[in-house]
PASEPA-840682 format. One record per residue (C-alpha): residue number from 1; residue in three letters; x, y, z. Coordinates in steps of 0.2 Angstrom, whole numbers, plus 5000, padded with zeros to 4 digits. Each point is the difference from the previous one (the first is absolute). Layout:
<pts>
 pos code east north   up
 NUM  ALA    X     Y    Z
...
</pts>
This chain:
<pts>
 pos code east north   up
   1  MET 4702  5007 4546
   2  CYS 5005  5019 4992
   3  GLY 5003  5018 5003
   4  ILE 4986  5013 4992
   5  SER 5000  5018 4999
   6  GLY 4986  5013 4991
   7  ILE 5001  5019 4998
   8  VAL 4984  5009 4994
   9  ALA 5003  5020 4997
  10  LYS 4983  5009 5004
  11  ASN 5005  5014 4990
  12  GLY 4995  4988 4985
  13  ASN 5018  5002 4992
  14  ASP 5008  4987 4994
  15  VAL 5012  4989 5013
  16  GLU 5019  4998 4997
  17  THR 5004  4984 4999
  18  SER 5016  5004 5007
  19  LEU 4989  5005 5016
  20  ILE 4993  4982 5000
  21  GLN 5018  4990 4993
  22  LYS 5007  5008 5017
  23  MET 4989  4993 5013
  24  ASN 5001  4982 4990
  25  ASP 5019  5001 5001
  26  CYS 4998  5004 5019
  27  ILE 4995  4981 5002
  28  ARG 5009  4990 4990
  29  HIS 5000  4987 5014
  30  ARG 4982  4996 5001
  31  GLY 5001  4995 4980
  32  PRO 5019  4997 4992
  33  ASP 4991  4988 4986
  34  ASP 4991  5014 4989
  35  GLU 4993  5018 5001
  36  GLY 4988  5009 4990
  37  VAL 4992  5018 5001
  38  TYR 4982  5006 4991
  39  GLN 4995  5018 4996
  40  TYR 4985  5007 4995
  41  LYS 4997  5017 5001
  42  ASN 4999  5007 5016
  43  ILE 5005  4984 5009
  44  ALA 5015  4987 5001
  45  LEU 5000  4984 5008
  46  GLY 5020  4989 5004
  47  HIS 5002  4983 5002
  48  ARG 5013  4991 5007
  49  ARG 4999  4981 4997
  50  LEU 5005  4985 5011
  51  ALA 4995  4984 4990
  52  ILE 4990  4987 5010
  53  ILE 4985  4995 4990
  54  ASP 5001  4997 4980
  55  ILE 5018  5007 5001
  56  THR 5001  5003 4980
  57  ARG 4999  5017 4991
  58  GLN 4981  4995 5002
  59  GLY 5001  5007 5019
  60  HIS 5007  5018 4996
  61  GLN 4991  5016 5006
  62  PRO 4993  5013 4999
  63  MET 4987  4986 4992
  64  THR 4989  5006 4990
  65  TYR 4979  4994 4997
  66  ASP 4986  5002 4991
  67  SER 5008  5009 4985
  68  GLU 5009  5009 5010
  69  ASN 4987  5008 5011
  70  PHE 5007  4992 5014
  71  ALA 5018  5001 5008
  72  ILE 5007  4991 5015
  73  VAL 5014  5003 5011
  74  TYR 4999  4986 5014
  75  ASN 5010  4993 5014
  76  GLY 4996  4983 5009
  77  GLU 4994  4983 4997
  78  ILE 4979  4996 4998
  79  TYR 5002  4980 5005
  80  ASN 4983  4997 4994
  81  TYR 5003  5006 4984
  82  ARG 4997  4985 4990
  83  GLU 4984  4998 5008
  84  LEU 4994  5016 4993
  85  LYS 5007  4998 4986
  86  GLU 4988  4984 4994
  87  GLU 4986  5010 5009
  88  LEU 5005  5014 4987
  89  SER 5000  4988 4984
  90  ARG 4985  4992 5004
  91  LEU 4993  5018 5000
  92  GLY 5007  5003 4981
  93  TYR 5018  5010 5005
  94  ILE 5015  4995 4991
  95  PHE 5019  4999 5006
  96  ASN 5014  5002 4992
  97  THR 5012  4997 5015
  98  GLN 5004  4987 5013
  99  THR 5001  5018 5015
 100  ASP 4988  5003 5012
 101  THR 5002  5018 4995
 102  GLU 4990  4997 4986
 103  VAL 4987  4992 5011
 104  ILE 5001  5015 5010
 105  LEU 4993  5010 4984
 106  ALA 4988  4989 4995
 107  SER 4993  4999 5018
 108  TYR 4998  5020 4998
 109  GLN 4990  4999 4985
 110  CYS 4990  4987 5007
 111  TRP 4995  5004 5016
 112  GLY 5007  5019 5001
 113  GLU 5007  5004 5019
 114  LYS 4994  4987 5010
 115  CYS 5011  4989 4989
 116  VAL 5012  5002 5014
 117  GLU 4986  4990 5013
 118  LYS 5002  4983 4988
 119  PHE 5022  5002 5000
 120  ASN 5010  4988 5014
 121  GLY 5016  5007 5001
 122  MET 5011  5017 5005
 123  TRP 5000  5015 4987
 124  SER 4999  5017 4997
 125  PHE 4999  5006 4982
 126  ALA 4994  5015 4989
 127  ILE 4987  4999 4985
 128  PHE 4998  5012 4988
 129  SER 4984  5001 4991
 130  LYS 5000  5010 4984
 131  LYS 4980  5001 5001
 132  GLN 4996  5005 5018
 133  ASN 5016  5011 5000
 134  LEU 5005  4995 5015
 135  ILE 5012  4988 5010
 136  PHE 4995  4987 5012
 137  CYS 5013  4994 5012
 138  SER 4997  4986 5013
 139  ARG 5012  4992 5016
 140  ASP 4997  4983 5006
 141  ARG 4989  4997 5014
 142  PHE 5014  4998 5012
 143  GLY 5012  5012 4990
 144  VAL 5014  4987 4997
 145  LYS 5005  5011 4985
 146  PRO 5006  5019 5002
 147  PHE 4989  5018 4993
 148  TYR 5005  5015 5004
 149  HIS 4993  5016 4992
 150  PHE 5003  5019 5002
 151  GLN 4994  5014 4991
 152  SER 5008  5016 4999
 153  ASP 4990  5017 4990
 154  ASN 5005  4995 4984
 155  HIS 5001  4980 4999
 156  PHE 4994  4984 5008
 157  TYR 5014  4986 5002
 158  PHE 4997  4982 5005
 159  PHE 5013  4986 5004
 160  SER 5007  4987 5009
 161  GLU 5015  5008 5009
 162  VAL 5001  5017 5007
 163  LYS 5017  5000 4993
 164  GLN 4992  5002 4983
 165  ILE 4992  5017 5006
 166  LEU 5018  5004 5007
 167  ALA 5006  5000 4981
 168  LEU 4990  5015 4995
 169  PRO 5005  5017 5000
 170  GLU 4978  5007 5007
 171  PHE 5002  4988 5016
 172  HIS 5011  5007 5017
 173  SER 5001  4988 5015
 174  ARG 4993  5008 5016
 175  LEU 4999  4990 5016
 176  ASN 4979  4992 5006
 177  TYR 5005  5006 5018
 178  LYS 4984  4993 5007
 179  ASN 5006  4982 4993
 180  ALA 5018  5003 5006
 181  ILE 4995  5001 5016
 182  ASN 4991  4985 5000
 183  PHE 5013  4991 4991
 184  LEU 5014  5009 5013
 185  LYS 4988  4995 5018
 186  ASN 4993  4983 4993
 187  GLY 5007  4994 4986
 188  ILE 4983  5000 4991
 189  LEU 5002  5002 4980
 190  ASN 4984  4995 4984
 191  TYR 4988  5003 5012
 192  ASP 4988  5010 4989
 193  GLU 5001  5010 4983
 194  THR 5013  5011 5005
 195  THR 5019  4999 5000
 196  LEU 5016  5007 5005
 197  PHE 5001  5011 4987
 198  GLU 4987  5015 5002
 199  ASN 4985  4998 4985
 200  VAL 5008  4985 4993
 201  PHE 4985  4989 5003
 202  GLU 4997  4979 5000
 203  LEU 4985  4993 4992
 204  ARG 4996  4988 5014
 205  GLY 4995  4983 4996
 206  GLY 4982  4994 4996
 207  ARG 4999  5018 4994
 208  ASN 4997  5006 4983
 209  LEU 5005  5016 4990
 210  LYS 4991  5008 4986
 211  TYR 5007  5018 4990
 212  ASN 4990  5010 4990
 213  LEU 5010  5006 4985
 214  ASP 4985  5011 4993
 215  ASN 5002  5011 5018
 216  ASN 5015  4992 5010
 217  ASN 4988  4994 5014
 218  ILE 5006  4988 5009
 219  ASP 4986  4985 5009
 220  ILE 5010  4988 5013
 221  TYR 4988  4988 5007
 222  LYS 5000  4983 5010
 223  TRP 4996  4984 4990
 224  TYR 5006  4986 5014
 225  ASP 4995  5002 5017
 226  ILE 5007  4986 5014
 227  GLU 4987  5009 5012
 228  LYS 4987  4992 4991
 229  ILE 5007  4982 5006
 230  LYS 4987  4991 5013
 231  LEU 5004  4986 5014
 232  ASN 4987  4985 4993
 233  TYR 5010  4983 4999
 234  SER 4996  4989 5019
 235  ASP 5007  4982 4994
 236  PHE 5020  5000 5000
 237  GLU 5002  4982 4991
 238  ASP 4990  5009 4984
 239  ALA 5009  5014 5004
 240  LYS 5019  4992 5000
 241  VAL 4994  4991 4983
 242  LYS 4995  5015 4991
 243  TYR 5016  5011 5007
 244  GLN 5011  4984 4994
 245  LYS 4990  5001 4982
 246  LEU 5001  5020 5000
 247  LEU 5019  4999 5005
 248  GLU 5004  4985 4985
 249  LYS 4990  5012 4987
 250  SER 5011  5016 5005
 251  ILE 5017  4992 4998
 252  THR 4992  4990 4986
 253  TYR 4997  5018 4991
 254  ARG 5020  5008 5006
 255  LEU 5008  4985 4990
 256  ARG 4995  5007 4985
 257  ALA 5013  5007 4990
 258  ASP 5010  4996 4985
 259  VAL 5018  5004 5009
 260  GLN 5009  4991 5015
 261  MET 4991  5000 5018
 262  GLY 5007  4999 5018
 263  VAL 4993  5001 5017
 264  LEU 5008  5009 5014
 265  LEU 5003  4988 5015
 266  SER 5002  5008 5018
 267  GLY 4997  4983 5010
 268  GLY 4982  5009 5007
 269  LEU 4984  4993 4999
 270  ASP 4994  5013 4983
 271  SER 5014  4997 4988
 272  SER 5002  4981 5006
 273  SER 4981  4997 4996
 274  ILE 5002  5005 4985
 275  ASN 5016  4993 4995
 276  SER 4989  4982 5006
 277  TYR 4986  5004 4990
 278  ILE 5007  5002 4984
 279  LYS 5008  4984 5004
 280  HIS 4982  4992 5002
 281  ILE 4993  5009 4987
 282  ASP 5013  4993 4986
 283  PRO 5013  4988 5007
 284  SER 5011  5003 4981
 285  ILE 5001  5017 5002
 286  ASP 5017  5007 4998
 287  ILE 5001  5015 5012
 288  HIS 5017  5009 5009
 289  THR 4997  5007 5018
 290  VAL 5010  5014 5006
 291  SER 5003  5001 5020
 292  CYS 5011  5013 5011
 293  ARG 5007  4994 5013
 294  PHE 5013  5008 5015
 295  LYS 5016  4991 5007
 296  ASP 4995  5007 5017
 297  LYS 4988  4985 5004
 298  LYS 4988  5013 5009
 299  TYR 4993  5007 4987
 300  ASP 5004  4984 4987
 301  GLU 4986  4986 4995
 302  HIS 5010  4988 4990
 303  GLU 4990  4986 5008
 304  TYR 4984  5002 4995
 305  ILE 5006  5007 4982
 306  SER 5007  4982 5000
 307  ALA 4985  4991 5005
 308  VAL 4989  5010 4985
 309  LEU 5014  4995 4988
 310  GLU 4999  4981 5005
 311  LYS 4982  5000 4998
 312  THR 4999  5008 4984
 313  GLY 5019  4997 4991
 314  PHE 5000  5018 4994
 315  GLN 5018  5005 4994
 316  ASN 5003  5015 5014
 317  TYR 5012  5016 4996
 318  GLU 5006  5005 5019
 319  ILE 5007  5018 5004
 320  PHE 5008  5007 5015
 321  PRO 5000  5016 5001
 322  GLU 5019  5008 5008
 323  LEU 4991  5013 5013
 324  ASP 5015  5012 4996
 325  GLU 4996  5000 4978
 326  LEU 4981  5000 5005
 327  PHE 4999  5014 5011
 328  SER 5012  5010 4990
 329  GLU 4998  5018 4998
 330  LYS 4998  4997 4980
 331  GLU 4987  4984 5004
 332  ILE 4990  5013 5009
 333  GLU 5000  5014 4989
 334  GLU 4997  4988 4984
 335  THR 4984  4993 5011
 336  ILE 4996  5017 5004
 337  TYR 5000  5004 4982
 338  TYR 4991  4985 4992
 339  GLN 4985  5000 5015
 340  GLU 4999  5022 4998
 341  GLN 4996  5000 5019
 342  PRO 5012  4998 5017
 343  LEU 5000  4985 5008
 344  THR 4994  4991 5016
 345  GLY 5010  4988 5003
 346  MET 5017  4989 4991
 347  SER 4988  4986 4995
 348  HIS 4999  5010 4983
 349  LEU 5016  4998 4996
 350  ALA 4999  4982 5003
 351  GLU 4986  4998 4990
 352  LYS 5006  5009 4984
 353  ASP 5017  4990 5002
 354  ILE 4988  4986 5000
 355  TYR 4992  5004 4983
 356  LYS 5018  5005 4996
 357  ARG 5004  4982 4999
 358  VAL 4984  4995 4993
 359  ALA 5005  5009 4984
 360  GLN 5018  4995 5001
 361  CYS 4992  4981 4999
 362  ASN 4990  5005 4984
 363  LEU 4984  4998 5008
 364  LYS 4989  5015 4994
 365  VAL 4983  4995 5011
 366  VAL 5001  4997 5017
 367  LEU 4984  4993 5013
 368  ASP 5002  5008 5018
 369  GLY 4988  4997 5013
 370  GLN 4995  5021 5003
 371  GLY 4986  5003 5010
 372  ALA 4997  4984 5008
 373  ASP 5003  5004 5018
 374  GLU 4989  5015 4999
 375  ILE 4985  4990 4991
 376  LEU 5003  4983 5014
 377  ALA 5004  5011 5014
 378  GLY 5019  4994 5001
 379  TYR 5008  5013 5013
 380  GLN 5000  4997 5017
 381  ILE 4987  5018 5001
 382  HIS 4987  4990 4991
 383  PHE 4999  4989 5018
 384  SER 4995  5016 5008
 385  ILE 4989  5006 4990
 386  PHE 4990  4982 4999
 387  TYR 5000  5001 5019
 388  ILE 4989  5017 5000
 389  ASN 4989  4992 4989
 390  LEU 4997  4985 5009
 391  PHE 5001  5013 5016
 392  TYR 4984  5010 4992
 393  ARG 4992  4985 4995
 394  LEU 5000  4994 5020
 395  LYS 5010  4984 4995
 396  LEU 5010  5001 5015
 397  GLY 5004  4982 5000
 398  LYS 5006  4998 4984
 399  ILE 5013  5014 5003
 400  PHE 5007  4993 5018
 401  SER 5002  4983 4986
 402  GLU 5009  5008 4987
 403  LEU 5010  5011 5010
 404  TRP 5009  4983 5009
 405  LYS 5000  4995 4982
 406  ARG 5008  5014 4993
 407  LYS 5015  4997 5014
 408  LYS 5001  4982 4993
 409  HIS 5006  5006 4983
 410  HIS 5003  5016 5002
 411  ASN 5010  4998 5016
 412  ILE 4991  5016 5006
 413  HIS 4992  5003 5018
 414  PRO 4981  5002 5004
 415  VAL 5003  5015 5008
 416  SER 5011  5008 4986
 417  SER 4986  4997 4987
 418  ILE 4986  5006 5013
 419  THR 5011  5016 5002
 420  GLU 5004  5003 4982
 421  VAL 4980  4999 4999
 422  ILE 4998  5011 5013
 423  LYS 5010  5014 4989
 424  ARG 4988  4999 4986
 425  LEU 4983  5002 5008
 426  PHE 4992  5014 4993
 427  PRO 4999  5010 5018
 428  ILE 5021  5000 5000
 429  GLN 5001  5005 4980
 430  ALA 4987  5014 5004
 431  ILE 5011  5007 5016
 432  ALA 5014  4998 4988
 433  PHE 4993  5009 4989
 434  LEU 4993  5013 5010
 435  LYS 5018  5005 5007
 436  ASN 5005  5004 4983
 437  ILE 4987  5013 4995
 438  TYR 4999  5009 5019
 439  GLY 5017  4996 5004
 440  LYS 5017  5002 4989
 441  PRO 4998  4989 4983
 442  ASN 5010  4984 5004
 443  ILE 5015  5007 4988
 444  PRO 5016  4993 5001
 445  LEU 5013  5014 5006
 446  TRP 5012  4998 4987
 447  ILE 4985  5005 4987
 448  SER 4999  5019 5001
 449  LYS 4987  5012 4992
 450  THR 4986  4990 5002
 451  LYS 4980  5007 5004
 452  ILE 4993  4985 4993
 453  LYS 4987  4991 5013
 454  PRO 4990  4988 4995
 455  ASN 4981  4996 4997
 456  LEU 4994  4995 5018
 457  LEU 4983  4991 4994
 458  GLU 5004  4994 4983
 459  ASN 5015  4993 5010
 460  ILE 4989  4992 5013
 461  PHE 4987  4993 4990
 462  GLU 5013  4992 4988
 463  TYR 5009  4992 5011
 464  ASN 4986  4992 5012
 465  ARG 4990  4996 4986
 466  TYR 5016  4992 4992
 467  TYR 5007  4990 5015
 468  ARG 4984  4992 5004
 469  GLY 5005  4984 4990
 470  ILE 5011  4991 4987
 471  PHE 4985  5005 4988
 472  ASN 5002  5018 5002
 473  PHE 5017  5002 5002
 474  SER 5005  4991 4985
 475  LYS 4991  5011 4990
 476  PHE 5010  5013 5008
 477  GLU 5016  4994 4996
 478  ILE 4994  4994 4981
 479  LYS 4995  5020 4999
 480  LYS 5015  5010 5011
 481  HIS 5015  4985 5000
 482  ILE 5001  4990 4986
 483  PRO 5001  5012 4988
 484  TYR 5017  5004 5008
 485  LEU 5005  4984 4998
 486  LEU 4993  5000 4982
 487  HIS 5008  5015 4997
 488  SER 5020  4993 5005
 489  ALA 4998  4981 4993
 490  ASP 4994  5010 4981
 491  ARG 5015  5012 5001
 492  ASN 5012  4985 5005
 493  SER 4996  4989 4989
 494  MET 5000  5013 4983
 495  ALA 5018  5006 5007
 496  TYR 5005  4985 4987
 497  SER 4987  4996 4991
 498  VAL 4990  4987 5011
 499  GLU 4982  4997 4999
 500  SER 4992  4997 5020
 501  ARG 4983  4990 5001
 502  PHE 4990  4998 5017
 503  PRO 4989  4985 5001
 504  PHE 4994  5003 5016
 505  MET 4994  5019 4991
 506  ASP 4988  4992 4989
 507  TYR 4985  5009 5003
 508  GLU 4988  4986 5001
 509  LEU 5014  4992 5012
 510  VAL 4998  5016 5009
 511  GLU 4981  5003 5000
 512  PHE 4997  4981 5008
 513  THR 5013  4999 5014
 514  LEU 4994  5019 5005
 515  SER 4982  4992 5001
 516  LEU 5008  4985 5012
 517  PRO 4994  5004 5019
 518  ASP 5018  5003 5011
 519  ASP 5000  4983 5007
 520  PHE 5004  4993 4982
 521  LYS 5015  5010 5000
 522  ILE 5007  4998 5018
 523  ARG 4997  4984 5011
 524  ASP 5007  4992 5013
 525  GLY 5014  5011 5002
 526  LYS 5003  4998 4982
 527  THR 5002  5014 4986
 528  LYS 4993  4997 4980
 529  TYR 4991  4985 5008
 530  ILE 4990  4996 4984
 531  LEU 5015  5003 4988
 532  ARG 5008  4987 5012
 533  GLU 4984  4988 5001
 534  ALA 4997  5002 4981
 535  LEU 5018  4995 4993
 536  SER 5004  4989 5015
 537  LYS 5004  4985 4987
 538  ILE 5009  5011 4989
 539  LEU 5012  5010 5013
 540  PRO 5015  4990 5007
 541  GLU 4996  4996 5018
 542  LYS 5014  5013 5006
 543  ILE 4993  5013 4991
 544  TYR 4980  4997 5005
 545  ASN 5006  5000 5018
 546  ARG 5012  5013 5000
 547  HIS 4993  5015 5010
 548  ASN 5016  5015 5001
 549  LYS 4999  5012 4990
 550  LYS 5016  5009 4992
 551  GLY 4994  5008 4987
 552  LEU 5013  5009 4988
 553  ASP 5010  5004 5014
 554  THR 5016  5007 5000
 555  PRO 5011  5006 5013
 556  ASP 4998  5018 5002
 557  GLU 5003  5003 5019
 558  GLU 5017  4992 4997
 559  TRP 5005  5010 4986
 560  PHE 4995  5016 5009
 561  LYS 5013  4997 5013
 562  SER 5014  4993 4992
 563  ASN 4999  5013 4985
 564  SER 4998  5017 5013
 565  GLU 5013  5010 4992
 566  TYR 4990  5001 4984
 567  VAL 4984  5001 5008
 568  LEU 5005  5014 5008
 569  LYS 5006  5008 4986
 570  GLU 4984  4995 4988
 571  LEU 4990  5008 5015
 572  GLN 5008  5017 5002
 573  GLU 5000  5001 4982
 574  ALA 4980  4997 5001
 575  ILE 5000  5014 5010
 576  VAL 5007  5013 4988
 577  ILE 4992  4991 4984
 578  THR 4982  5001 5007
 579  LYS 5003  5019 5008
 580  GLY 4996  4995 5017
 581  LEU 4986  4990 4997
 582  ILE 5008  4986 5009
 583  ASN 5010  5006 5013
 584  GLU 5016  5001 5014
 585  ASN 4987  4988 5010
 586  ILE 5000  4985 4987
 587  ILE 5021  4999 5004
 588  ARG 4999  4999 5020
 589  ASP 4987  4986 4998
 590  TYR 5011  4990 4989
 591  LYS 5015  5002 5014
 592  ASN 4988  4994 5014
 593  PHE 4995  4987 4989
 594  LEU 5021  4995 4999
 595  ILE 5002  5001 5018
 596  GLY 4985  4990 5004
 597  LYS 4988  5015 5008
 598  LYS 4989  4999 4984
 599  PRO 4992  4986 4992
 600  PHE 5003  4997 4981
 601  ASP 4990  5010 4989
 602  PHE 4995  5000 4981
 603  ALA 4999  5019 5002
 604  PHE 5020  4999 4995
 605  PHE 4998  4993 4985
 606  ARG 4984  5008 4995
 607  ALA 5008  5016 5004
 608  ILE 5018  4997 4988
 609  THR 4990  4994 4985
 610  PHE 4989  5014 5000
 611  ALA 5012  5013 5000
 612  LYS 5008  4988 4986
 613  TRP 4984  5000 4989
 614  VAL 4997  5020 5002
 615  LYS 5019  4999 4993
 616  ILE 4997  4989 4985
 617  PHE 4985  5008 4994
 618  LYS 5003  5019 5005
 619  VAL 4985  5001 5009
 620  ASP 4999  5016 5009
 621  VAL 4994  5000 5018
</pts>
């Protein structure tokens, strides 16, 4: 887990080493253990290292290979590097280190660009080839590890974090207006290759980038496509056994490290499953857990955390965030600095606080349950999607049965469930989009100067397609929602030089889970059904039978009520900083919330953090 950077001088001149050094210096937090620079004619590569596998000097980067024909900068982990190393050794390749970095280089020499299809892991890397006179860049299937690029008339740059390009004189921060509106209105970020910074682009998950140094041409292409996954399973018992084996393989891979490891433990089904299964795989393992708790019992999950610890015997570190400290101006601004984008809610602050505690416990790697909800149908919205799928298949009796079983486990009345379904059926959505096109765009009054309107046909067809079953909806979430969660986890963990790993995001496990029918994921009013059943003999009974979901809840509404003076000051400042893009109506809405005329809206937090982001990164609005 590291940070990378690269510069190409398009005019063929030598790159100044000081420029790549500046980019390195900006991301010391991503790699405090070592750093290096490689310079050859008109290219320069930079690297900051967080040593996880082969922590000796042999893992130094940039790493060269094949008599220095190849040079690489790499961020991430190839979990199956041992198996690939054995395969390459049989083919005659000789290795001088115990690193996965050298395995990537040998794989590229052996299989070319197709090598990425053999990797199981998370990565972003760039390989310079002297003979080919090109730079080959790649990002893992789901975009766990970051990779950005920007080009001017004179240079092409790539980097792990945008602050690296901000350090250079050639770049000036300008607002991507369309993305800003999307965030302020809907809280949406990281949904395509564009960013909030104009002309700064993200290499999306499952993409490769080739830079031809002969003519400065860039070729970006998709090497992995989740849309190719098909429904193909029908036997639940067989699927349950295979799911368990794939989860075990995923966790085993992610326990590979040469440093002290830990596991996040919230008390929810996902993190509890990882903890319980680790103990099942290796009863003698020495591993630590870290949990976030709250003094307010409404948010605290002590009883579930305790059930897991009683089962595993793991040593647990607990943190009790103090709201005034957690939600302080200093913490908010520091989180925005590392995230490089505004925040949708205060859970980001709690997540960052957890990783701070992880680092204090001297844990360099932690396993996290990120992604399970989206892939295993863990949210309440998935019930509506499930019912819609049953409706289109005319399984009306099944719908009736599932409605009452949902009431039993989640205390949601069938009438409320049916109302949810009606709101999401195609005709209702079509009407909503038609209003946006032929009426006034549905933009809140507190956002000014917008002329942006949605694309009617694109939105209707996409919405209708993905809402017709969990199979399609999960694909949608993997492409549009999970990148945001992965971005947050990467930045919050790397702020404290901690590597976060996600067993539920293993591509083999993801593909298999997607291929399963909807009723393998929701059944008898239970979410994540196949996970529960596959681990029924491993999980504590309290966790197996748990159906309420808290996630990383924070008391946002209470804080906004009790800190009105600060919030009003920040909202007023947001109007000034954004030059009226956010207008006085946001203050009116907030005051109406305080007197009970309007419900709490996360838009208040979005507006405040957006303005702080503009200020911190000196963005031209």
